[in-house]
DRENSE-547962 format. One record per residue (C-alpha): chain; residue in three letters; residue number from 1; x, y, z. Coordinates in steps of 0.001 Angstrom, whole numbers. Layout:
% DRENSE-547962
+--------+---------+-----+---------+---------+---------+
: cadena : residuo : num :    east :   north :      up :
+--------+---------+-----+---------+---------+---------+
:      A :     ALA : NUM :       X :       Y :       Z :
...
+--------+---------+-----+---------+---------+---------+
END
This chain:
% DRENSE-547962
+--------+---------+-----+---------+---------+---------+
: cadena : residuo : num :    east :   north :      up :
+--------+---------+-----+---------+---------+---------+
:      A :     UNK :   1 :  191120 :  224424 :  240996 :
:      A :     UNK :   2 :  190644 :  225709 :  237401 :
:      A :     UNK :   3 :  194362 :  226125 :  237058 :
:      A :     UNK :   4 :  194825 :  222507 :  237936 :
:      A :     UNK :   5 :  192238 :  221390 :  235399 :
:      A :     UNK :   6 :  193593 :  223603 :  232371 :
:      A :     UNK :   7 :  197190 :  222263 :  233068 :
:      A :     UNK :   8 :  196267 :  218770 :  232726 :
:      A :     UNK :   9 :  198303 :  216539 :  230494 :
:      A :     UNK :  10 :  195032 :  215383 :  228944 :
:      A :     UNK :  11 :  193862 :  218258 :  226610 :
:      A :     UNK :  12 :  190614 :  216736 :  225111 :
:      A :     UNK :  13 :  188555 :  218364 :  227724 :
:      A :     UNK :  14 :  185262 :  220230 :  227838 :
:      A :     UNK :  15 :  185533 :  222447 :  231034 :
:      A :     UNK :  16 :  181914 :  223500 :  232266 :
:      A :     UNK :  17 :  182029 :  225978 :  235065 :
:      A :     UNK :  18 :  178514 :  226616 :  236910 :
:      A :     UNK :  19 :  178592 :  229972 :  238504 :
:      A :     UNK :  20 :  175662 :  229206 :  240902 :
:      A :     UNK :  21 :  174500 :  232691 :  242005 :
:      A :     UNK :  22 :  177857 :  233934 :  243328 :
:      A :     UNK :  23 :  177697 :  237340 :  244925 :
:      A :     UNK :  24 :  181764 :  237993 :  244615 :
:      A :     UNK :  25 :  183606 :  238453 :  241308 :
:      A :     UNK :  26 :  183667 :  234685 :  240484 :
:      A :     UNK :  27 :  181761 :  235231 :  237274 :
:      A :     UNK :  28 :  184399 :  237774 :  236086 :
:      A :     UNK :  29 :  187248 :  235608 :  236802 :
:      A :     UNK :  30 :  185669 :  232721 :  234957 :
:      A :     UNK :  31 :  185287 :  234937 :  231925 :
:      A :     UNK :  32 :  188860 :  236019 :  232066 :
:      A :     UNK :  33 :  189848 :  232315 :  231962 :
:      A :     UNK :  34 :  187432 :  231804 :  229031 :
:      A :     UNK :  35 :  189062 :  234641 :  227047 :
:      A :     UNK :  36 :  192253 :  232678 :  227164 :
:      A :     UNK :  37 :  190983 :  228945 :  226873 :
:      A :     UNK :  38 :  188133 :  227985 :  224449 :
:      A :     UNK :  39 :  187625 :  224698 :  226251 :
:      A :     UNK :  40 :  185825 :  226607 :  228963 :
:      A :     UNK :  41 :  182056 :  227390 :  228849 :
:      A :     UNK :  42 :  180112 :  229054 :  231731 :
:      A :     UNK :  43 :  176754 :  228490 :  232968 :
:      A :     UNK :  44 :  175600 :  231555 :  235000 :
:      A :     UNK :  45 :  172379 :  230969 :  236942 :
:      A :     UNK :  46 :  170667 :  232041 :  240048 :
:      A :     UNK :  47 :  171502 :  230184 :  243234 :
:      A :     UNK :  48 :  169680 :  226796 :  243494 :
:      A :     UNK :  49 :  172138 :  224719 :  245289 :
:      A :     UNK :  50 :  175068 :  222175 :  244483 :
:      A :     UNK :  51 :  172644 :  219650 :  243039 :
:      A :     UNK :  52 :  171021 :  221937 :  240606 :
:      A :     UNK :  53 :  174377 :  223202 :  239698 :
:      A :     UNK :  54 :  175756 :  219654 :  238873 :
:      A :     UNK :  55 :  172580 :  218745 :  236877 :
:      A :     UNK :  56 :  173075 :  221892 :  234777 :
:      A :     UNK :  57 :  176713 :  220737 :  234069 :
:      A :     UNK :  58 :  175512 :  217210 :  233213 :
:      A :     UNK :  59 :  172625 :  218506 :  230787 :
:      A :     UNK :  60 :  175081 :  220761 :  228905 :
:      A :     UNK :  61 :  177883 :  218358 :  228729 :
:      A :     UNK :  62 :  178740 :  216305 :  225387 :
:      A :     UNK :  63 :  181736 :  214084 :  226184 :
:      A :     UNK :  64 :  181847 :  210243 :  226514 :
:      A :     UNK :  65 :  182875 :  210535 :  230070 :
:      A :     UNK :  66 :  181679 :  212969 :  233021 :
:      A :     UNK :  67 :  183657 :  214051 :  236178 :
:      A :     UNK :  68 :  182893 :  216613 :  239010 :
:      A :     UNK :  69 :  185344 :  218952 :  240718 :
:      A :     UNK :  70 :  184310 :  221126 :  243617 :
:      A :     UNK :  71 :  185626 :  224657 :  243464 :
:      A :     UNK :  72 :  187693 :  224455 :  246542 :
:      A :     UNK :  73 :  189440 :  221260 :  245366 :
:      A :     UNK :  74 :  192291 :  220807 :  242785 :
:      A :     UNK :  75 :  193679 :  217658 :  240890 :
:      A :     UNK :  76 :  197003 :  216005 :  239783 :
:      A :     UNK :  77 :  197907 :  217112 :  236456 :
:      A :     UNK :  78 :  197984 :  213254 :  235189 :
:      A :     UNK :  79 :  194391 :  212824 :  236965 :
:      A :     UNK :  80 :  192368 :  212967 :  233568 :
:      A :     UNK :  81 :  195056 :  211184 :  231525 :
:      A :     UNK :  82 :  195211 :  208297 :  234005 :
:      A :     UNK :  83 :  191507 :  207950 :  234659 :
:      A :     UNK :  84 :  190499 :  207858 :  230856 :
:      A :     UNK :  85 :  193371 :  205411 :  230203 :
:      A :     UNK :  86 :  192006 :  203028 :  232733 :
:      A :     UNK :  87 :  188322 :  203555 :  231512 :
:      A :     UNK :  88 :  189408 :  202760 :  227966 :
:      A :     UNK :  89 :  192021 :  199714 :  228552 :
:      A :     UNK :  90 :  189472 :  198205 :  231006 :
:      A :     UNK :  91 :  186346 :  199107 :  229375 :
:      A :     UNK :  92 :  185325 :  200461 :  232786 :
:      A :     UNK :  93 :  181976 :  202384 :  233396 :
:      A :     UNK :  94 :  183570 :  204144 :  236402 :
:      A :     UNK :  95 :  187202 :  204835 :  237412 :
:      A :     UNK :  96 :  187939 :  206035 :  240938 :
:      A :     UNK :  97 :  191196 :  207262 :  242329 :
:      A :     UNK :  98 :  192633 :  208064 :  245630 :
:      A :     UNK :  99 :  192384 :  211438 :  247447 :
:      A :     UNK : 100 :  194209 :  213602 :  250012 :
:      A :     UNK : 101 :  191943 :  215654 :  252166 :
:      A :     UNK : 102 :  193524 :  218885 :  253565 :
:      A :     UNK : 103 :  192410 :  222032 :  255533 :
:      A :     UNK : 104 :  194222 :  225255 :  256456 :
:      A :     UNK : 105 :  196584 :  223388 :  258925 :
:      A :     UNK : 106 :  197570 :  220675 :  256643 :
:      A :     UNK : 107 :  196708 :  217053 :  255614 :
:      A :     UNK : 108 :  193905 :  215661 :  257790 :
:      A :     UNK : 109 :  193009 :  212445 :  256136 :
:      A :     UNK : 110 :  194007 :  210119 :  253090 :
:      A :     UNK : 111 :  192329 :  207354 :  251422 :
:      A :     UNK : 112 :  193576 :  203811 :  252653 :
:      A :     UNK : 113 :  195232 :  201301 :  250316 :
:      A :     UNK : 114 :  193913 :  198053 :  251978 :
:      A :     UNK : 115 :  191942 :  196758 :  249166 :
:      A :     UNK : 116 :  194404 :  197318 :  246336 :
:      A :     UNK : 117 :  196486 :  194356 :  244676 :
:      A :     UNK : 118 :  200134 :  194458 :  243571 :
:      A :     UNK : 119 :  199073 :  195927 :  240164 :
:      A :     UNK : 120 :  197977 :  199079 :  241927 :
:      A :     UNK : 121 :  194354 :  198869 :  241040 :
:      A :     UNK : 122 :  191363 :  196628 :  241509 :
:      A :     UNK : 123 :  188256 :  195712 :  239228 :
:      A :     UNK : 124 :  185031 :  195272 :  240876 :
:      A :     UNK : 125 :  181447 :  195222 :  239757 :
:      A :     UNK : 126 :  178482 :  197415 :  240504 :
:      A :     UNK : 127 :  177134 :  194796 :  242875 :
:      A :     UNK : 128 :  180589 :  194801 :  244790 :
:      A :     UNK : 129 :  180324 :  198759 :  244995 :
:      A :     UNK : 130 :  177642 :  198314 :  247681 :
:      A :     UNK : 131 :  179347 :  195429 :  249802 :
:      A :     UNK : 132 :  180907 :  195666 :  253101 :
:      A :     UNK : 133 :  184462 :  195150 :  251558 :
:      A :     UNK : 134 :  184321 :  198650 :  249752 :
:      A :     UNK : 135 :  185274 :  201567 :  251975 :
:      A :     UNK : 136 :  182583 :  204097 :  252591 :
:      A :     UNK : 137 :  184319 :  206907 :  250856 :
:      A :     UNK : 138 :  184036 :  205091 :  247566 :
:      A :     UNK : 139 :  180266 :  205051 :  247681 :
:      A :     UNK : 140 :  179778 :  208248 :  249438 :
:      A :     UNK : 141 :  181337 :  210971 :  246946 :
:      A :     UNK : 142 :  181366 :  211936 :  243359 :
:      A :     UNK : 143 :  184562 :  213632 :  243203 :
:      A :     UNK : 144 :  187887 :  211820 :  242527 :
:      A :     UNK : 145 :  186285 :  209643 :  239771 :
:      A :     UNK : 146 :  185282 :  209408 :  236066 :
:      A :     UNK : 147 :  181789 :  208149 :  234896 :
:      A :     UNK : 148 :  181070 :  206906 :  231596 :
:      A :     UNK : 149 :  178129 :  209010 :  230237 :
:      A :     UNK : 150 :  176067 :  205929 :  229466 :
:      A :     UNK : 151 :  176450 :  204937 :  232917 :
:      A :     UNK : 152 :  174772 :  208076 :  234311 :
:      A :     UNK : 153 :  171994 :  208099 :  231558 :
:      A :     UNK : 154 :  169038 :  210261 :  232553 :
:      A :     UNK : 155 :  170039 :  209936 :  236285 :
:      A :     UNK : 156 :  170307 :  213328 :  238001 :
:      A :     UNK : 157 :  171275 :  214650 :  241566 :
:      A :     UNK : 158 :  168426 :  214880 :  243964 :
:      A :     UNK : 159 :  167326 :  218364 :  244841 :
:      A :     UNK : 160 :  165644 :  217223 :  247981 :
:      A :     UNK : 161 :  169089 :  216751 :  249780 :
:      A :     UNK : 162 :  171542 :  219444 :  250843 :
:      A :     UNK : 163 :  173971 :  216739 :  252207 :
:      A :     UNK : 164 :  174414 :  212949 :  251129 :
:      A :     UNK : 165 :  173272 :  213973 :  247573 :
:      A :     UNK : 166 :  176574 :  212485 :  246291 :
:      A :     UNK : 167 :  175893 :  209077 :  247995 :
:      A :     UNK : 168 :  172210 :  209298 :  246721 :
:      A :     UNK : 169 :  173404 :  209923 :  243127 :
:      A :     UNK : 170 :  175765 :  206812 :  243134 :
:      A :     UNK : 171 :  172866 :  204702 :  244499 :
:      A :     UNK : 172 :  170572 :  205871 :  241602 :
:      A :     UNK : 173 :  173377 :  205344 :  238939 :
:      A :     UNK : 174 :  174627 :  201969 :  240191 :
:      A :     UNK : 175 :  171865 :  200261 :  241838 :
:      A :     UNK : 176 :  170371 :  199543 :  238379 :
:      A :     UNK : 177 :  173825 :  198563 :  237044 :
:      A :     UNK : 178 :  175010 :  195751 :  239215 :
:      A :     UNK : 179 :  176953 :  194402 :  236333 :
:      A :     UNK : 180 :  178914 :  197384 :  235470 :
:      A :     UNK : 181 :  182780 :  197571 :  235553 :
:      A :     UNK : 182 :  184370 :  199806 :  238127 :
:      A :     UNK : 183 :  188201 :  200417 :  238498 :
:      A :     UNK : 184 :  189565 :  201512 :  241853 :
:      A :     UNK : 185 :  192949 :  202959 :  241195 :
:      A :     UNK : 186 :  195708 :  203282 :  243748 :
:      A :     UNK : 187 :  196872 :  206664 :  243048 :
:      A :     UNK : 188 :  196189 :  209780 :  245213 :
:      A :     UNK : 189 :  195328 :  212338 :  242416 :
:      A :     UNK : 190 :  192470 :  214262 :  243820 :
:      A :     UNK : 191 :  193157 :  216712 :  246440 :
:      A :     UNK : 192 :  190212 :  218007 :  248736 :
:      A :     UNK : 193 :  190109 :  220999 :  250725 :
:      A :     UNK : 194 :  187870 :  221273 :  253784 :
:      A :     UNK : 195 :  186964 :  224904 :  254319 :
:      A :     UNK : 196 :  185160 :  225984 :  257299 :
:      A :     UNK : 197 :  181440 :  226879 :  256851 :
:      A :     UNK : 198 :  181557 :  224830 :  253652 :
:      A :     UNK : 199 :  178487 :  222277 :  252802 :
:      A :     UNK : 200 :  180554 :  219201 :  253952 :
:      A :     UNK : 201 :  181087 :  220728 :  257269 :
:      A :     UNK : 202 :  177566 :  220857 :  258131 :
:      A :     UNK : 203 :  177260 :  217262 :  259673 :
:      A :     UNK : 204 :  177127 :  218682 :  263185 :
:      A :     UNK : 205 :  173910 :  220426 :  262668 :
:      A :     UNK : 206 :  170395 :  219353 :  263716 :
:      A :     UNK : 207 :  169399 :  219587 :  260072 :
:      A :     UNK : 208 :  171548 :  216307 :  259525 :
:      A :     UNK : 209 :  169010 :  214171 :  261277 :
:      A :     UNK : 210 :  166008 :  215171 :  259031 :
:      A :     UNK : 211 :  168182 :  214804 :  256037 :
:      A :     UNK : 212 :  169415 :  211414 :  257056 :
:      A :     UNK : 213 :  165761 :  210259 :  257561 :
:      A :     UNK : 214 :  164839 :  211572 :  254109 :
:      A :     UNK : 215 :  167932 :  209685 :  252677 :
:      A :     UNK : 216 :  166758 :  206406 :  254264 :
:      A :     UNK : 217 :  163276 :  206945 :  252820 :
:      A :     UNK : 218 :  164274 :  207646 :  249307 :
:      A :     UNK : 219 :  166737 :  204615 :  249271 :
:      A :     UNK : 220 :  164075 :  202221 :  250618 :
:      A :     UNK : 221 :  161703 :  203453 :  248059 :
:      A :     UNK : 222 :  164411 :  202936 :  245506 :
:      A :     UNK : 223 :  164983 :  199352 :  246793 :
:      A :     UNK : 224 :  161435 :  198307 :  246434 :
:      A :     UNK : 225 :  161927 :  198659 :  242496 :
:      A :     UNK : 226 :  164814 :  196347 :  242436 :
:      A :     UNK : 227 :  165071 :  192452 :  242473 :
:      A :     UNK : 228 :  166371 :  190939 :  245851 :
:      A :     UNK : 229 :  169964 :  190542 :  244387 :
:      A :     UNK : 230 :  170107 :  194415 :  244301 :
:      A :     UNK : 231 :  167859 :  195296 :  247052 :
:      A :     UNK : 232 :  170054 :  193687 :  249489 :
:      A :     UNK : 233 :  172728 :  196288 :  248976 :
:      A :     UNK : 234 :  170499 :  199360 :  249142 :
:      A :     UNK : 235 :  168943 :  198201 :  252212 :
:      A :     UNK : 236 :  172365 :  197595 :  253579 :
:      A :     UNK : 237 :  173104 :  201203 :  252831 :
:      A :     UNK : 238 :  169963 :  202325 :  254626 :
:      A :     UNK : 239 :  171127 :  200177 :  257632 :
:      A :     UNK : 240 :  174397 :  201807 :  257803 :
:      A :     UNK : 241 :  172988 :  205258 :  257466 :
:      A :     UNK : 242 :  170753 :  204590 :  260576 :
:      A :     UNK : 243 :  173762 :  203373 :  262338 :
:      A :     UNK : 244 :  175430 :  206605 :  261577 :
:      A :     UNK : 245 :  172318 :  208700 :  262588 :
:      A :     UNK : 246 :  172378 :  206804 :  265952 :
:      A :     UNK : 247 :  175984 :  207716 :  266547 :
:      A :     UNK : 248 :  175036 :  211463 :  265516 :
:      A :     UNK : 249 :  172466 :  211584 :  268288 :
:      A :     UNK : 250 :  174496 :  209952 :  271088 :
:      A :     UNK : 251 :  174157 :  213082 :  273197 :
:      A :     UNK : 252 :  170664 :  214047 :  272288 :
:      A :     UNK : 253 :  167675 :  213980 :  274615 :
:      A :     UNK : 254 :  166123 :  210418 :  275260 :
:      A :     UNK : 255 :  163137 :  211032 :  273008 :
:      A :     UNK : 256 :  165368 :  211685 :  269961 :
:      A :     UNK : 257 :  167491 :  208694 :  270690 :
:      A :     UNK : 258 :  164479 :  206368 :  271016 :
:      A :     UNK : 259 :  163296 :  207676 :  267797 :
:      A :     UNK : 260 :  166495 :  206817 :  265938 :
:      A :     UNK : 261 :  166779 :  203457 :  267703 :
:      A :     UNK : 262 :  163465 :  202580 :  266247 :
:      A :     UNK : 263 :  164733 :  203452 :  262819 :
:      A :     UNK : 264 :  167795 :  201155 :  263196 :
:      A :     UNK : 265 :  165580 :  198352 :  264194 :
:      A :     UNK : 266 :  163232 :  198794 :  261331 :
:      A :     UNK : 267 :  166099 :  198836 :  258682 :
:      A :     UNK : 268 :  167574 :  195744 :  260638 :
:      A :     UNK : 269 :  164355 :  193967 :  260186 :
:      A :     UNK : 270 :  164109 :  194878 :  256486 :
:      A :     UNK : 271 :  167545 :  193353 :  256049 :
:      A :     UNK : 272 :  167174 :  190018 :  257657 :
:      A :     UNK : 273 :  163694 :  189354 :  256084 :
:      A :     UNK : 274 :  165508 :  188988 :  252538 :
:      A :     UNK : 275 :  166053 :  185354 :  251505 :
:      A :     UNK : 276 :  169731 :  186080 :  250340 :
:      A :     UNK : 277 :  171080 :  186871 :  253576 :
:      A :     UNK : 278 :  173870 :  184457 :  254900 :
:      A :     UNK : 279 :  174174 :  183387 :  258432 :
:      A :     UNK : 280 :  177389 :  185345 :  258751 :
:      A :     UNK : 281 :  175709 :  188581 :  257579 :
:      A :     UNK : 282 :  172840 :  188001 :  260025 :
:      A :     UNK : 283 :  175164 :  187823 :  262783 :
:      A :     UNK : 284 :  177247 :  190884 :  261354 :
:      A :     UNK : 285 :  173998 :  192830 :  261236 :
:      A :     UNK : 286 :  172653 :  191783 :  264623 :
:      A :     UNK : 287 :  175932 :  192808 :  266417 :
:      A :     UNK : 288 :  175718 :  196363 :  264728 :
:      A :     UNK : 289 :  172124 :  196689 :  265696 :
:      A :     UNK : 290 :  172510 :  195563 :  269160 :
:      A :     UNK : 291 :  175730 :  197169 :  270323 :
:      A :     UNK : 292 :  176100 :  200729 :  269500 :
:      A :     UNK : 293 :  179656 :  200728 :  270839 :
:      A :     UNK : 294 :  180800 :  198182 :  268166 :
:      A :     UNK : 295 :  180004 :  200693 :  265384 :
:      A :     UNK : 296 :  181437 :  203496 :  267190 :
:      A :     UNK : 297 :  184631 :  201854 :  267550 :
:      A :     UNK : 298 :  184585 :  201007 :  263958 :
:      A :     UNK : 299 :  184294 :  204606 :  262998 :
:      A :     UNK : 300 :  186875 :  205734 :  265317 :
:      A :     UNK : 301 :  189248 :  203125 :  264146 :
:      A :     UNK : 302 :  188865 :  204256 :  260639 :
:      A :     UNK : 303 :  188856 :  208069 :  261350 :
:      A :     UNK : 304 :  190217 :  209543 :  264491 :
:      A :     UNK : 305 :  188575 :  212779 :  263767 :
:      A :     UNK : 306 :  185250 :  211121 :  265141 :
:      A :     UNK : 307 :  186549 :  211515 :  268571 :
:      A :     UNK : 308 :  186865 :  215319 :  267971 :
:      A :     UNK : 309 :  183358 :  215420 :  266439 :
:      A :     UNK : 310 :  182011 :  213521 :  269572 :
:      A :     UNK : 311 :  183616 :  216450 :  271885 :
:      A :     UNK : 312 :  181947 :  219109 :  269843 :
:      A :     UNK : 313 :  178603 :  217163 :  269914 :
:      A :     UNK : 314 :  178847 :  216828 :  273730 :
:      A :     UNK : 315 :  179574 :  220373 :  274205 :
:      A :     UNK : 316 :  176831 :  221474 :  271748 :
:      A :     UNK : 317 :  174178 :  219271 :  273368 :
:      A :     UNK : 318 :  175179 :  220452 :  276888 :
:      A :     UNK : 319 :  174920 :  224126 :  275900 :
:      A :     UNK : 320 :  171489 :  223607 :  274356 :
:      A :     UNK : 321 :  170076 :  221747 :  277239 :
:      A :     UNK : 322 :  171417 :  224147 :  279878 :
+--------+---------+-----+---------+---------+---------+
END
């Protein structure tokens, strides 16, 4: 990870490494790197979670642009050069590139190119960011992108969430900036490694249910502060999250599924009560709410790994009920 950053073709970097209470020799390794490269600064702190670590990085940064790289991941050597170039030439507030996701056995998924044009990139607004035409990975992560500092402002990562904090951060940053300019770049320059046992692998846990509910509650609270033109997109986010939650509990006991079905219906009702919902959107939301298998088919069509996830869930629920 760090080697890929330091070998970047773009040299004007401030590299902030947050040692979040590691118990191995990570701090010593960072100090060795720092002794050979003055661009590196180290924040050494007690373990407080990924959100606090990222917030510390933001608070101690000074550049015009900010990006985040997880310690298991790495970047193409032209990553920063390309992202900064598009941010400056297009005067963009956010530039997002493609990614490749890997694990020990090899590549498991890649970002799709369906929404790009012949120029190899697409420009959208902050309002479009929350629309149905933008893939979920664009909204859900903070890696593989470059934020202009003024877009982030005083927004920080929620310390109440241990998963979905990336999604919540993007909501906080962009829900009040619907006129912001975003570039989607058709270049796979971020490489994500799925390490067994990492935080991103925790979606099979029961904790995901409570965290999803908390995410929905926080997003609804945020939506109430916004005009209808922005509220629509946040309520759509909560609706989608409730649909994902319903898929997650498909093999759970009946009382759990009934509770989640109620959450789905409540979020559906919040959406259709808005005045700026078209007839086409009403039909779309109704079908997703009424027919769980439609949403399941959508998930599997976009990512076949959901079939394997379903097998794990079924096996885990049978074991817990036996």
